N, C-alpha and C positions, 0 to 999 in steps of 0.2 A: 366468539372470536374466530375468524376464518383460519383455515389450515395454514395459509401463507403467513398470517399474523402470528400464529403460534410458532412457526419456524423462525420468524424474526426475533421473537422474544427468547426462544430457546437457543438461538445461535447469535448471541449478542456480539461475539468476536467478529463474525462476518459483517454485522451491521456497522461496527466500528471501522472495519476494513473498507466497506463501501463508502463511508464518510471520508476516510483518508484518501481513497481513490479520487473522489470528487474534489477534495481539497487539492490534490496534486495537479489536477487539470487546471484549476484557477490560480494556483500559487504563483506562477510566473508574473501574472498581472497584479495579484494582491501584494506580493513581496517585492515587485519591481526588478525582476531579473530577466525580462523579455529580451534584453540586449545581449544576453549570453545564450546564443543559439543552442549549444549542446545541452545546457541546463534546461532551457525552455522545452525543447523537444523531448528530452528525457522525462520531464515531469508530465507533459501532455500525453505522450504515448503510453507510458507506464501507468499513469492514472486511468486511462481508458481500459487498459488490460486488467487492472485491479478491479475496476467496476464490473466489467464483463465476467471475470472469473468469479467474483463474489455473487453476482446474480445467478450464475450457474450453480454455485455451491448452495444457494438458498433454495433452488429448485430440487436438486438431487445431489447429495454429498458423494464425492469421490476423493480418495486419498491423493490422487495426482494433482488435484486442484490446490490442495493445501501445500503440497510439496512445491508446486509452481509458485505459490504466493511466498513461500519461504525463500526461494531463489530470487524472486523479484525484490523482496525485502533486503536480502543480503546485497544485491546489486545496488539498490538505492543507497544503502549505507556507505558503500565504497565508491560509488560513481563520481562524486566530486573530485576525488584524487585520480581516478582512472581517466576521466574525461578532461582533467586539468583545468577546472575552473575555480579552484579554491583561492587563487591569488589574483584573479581578475577584479577590476573595479565594477561598480554598477550592480551591487546587490549580491556579490559572490559569497560573502560570509553568510547572508541570510539564506541563499540557495543551498549552500553546503550544509548548514545547520538543519534546514528543512528536510533535505534528503537523508541525512543521518538519523534524525529523530523519527521521521515517518518510516524509513526503512527498518529500523530496529523494532518499532511497534508492530508493523505488518508482519515481520518475521516471527516475533514473539506470539502474536495473536494466532497466526496460522499454525504454529507448533502447538499452542494450547488447544486449539480447536481439534487438531488431528489427534492429540492424546485423549481429549475428552470423548471423541467419537469412538474410540477403542476401549473406553471404560476404565482406563488406567488412572484417571483423575476426574474430578468434577469440573466440567467446563462451564 
């Protein structure tokens, strides 16, 4: 197995975050909330950021990358209410649920990975 392959297996939290980032990018079309611009751009931009951050983490781990992922996860979880698209028609409940679930999972996985890299828990 290549060194990169070993990193993928050893950092499964990052692999899941990578998949979630890719999901965010396509979720406006998959869930039908492209008509809510703030939700669509929130998903696409932050999905791209998560993908880039995760790829950086897989190359070389830095604490700040996990902290950044935790902030992004927190933002995703609260963004439907901050950006005000929870009450709009056209897929807003799907969008809000998507952001809440993906955000909480990204936050939890980044925290787990950070703790695991410092030897306080088995990651």
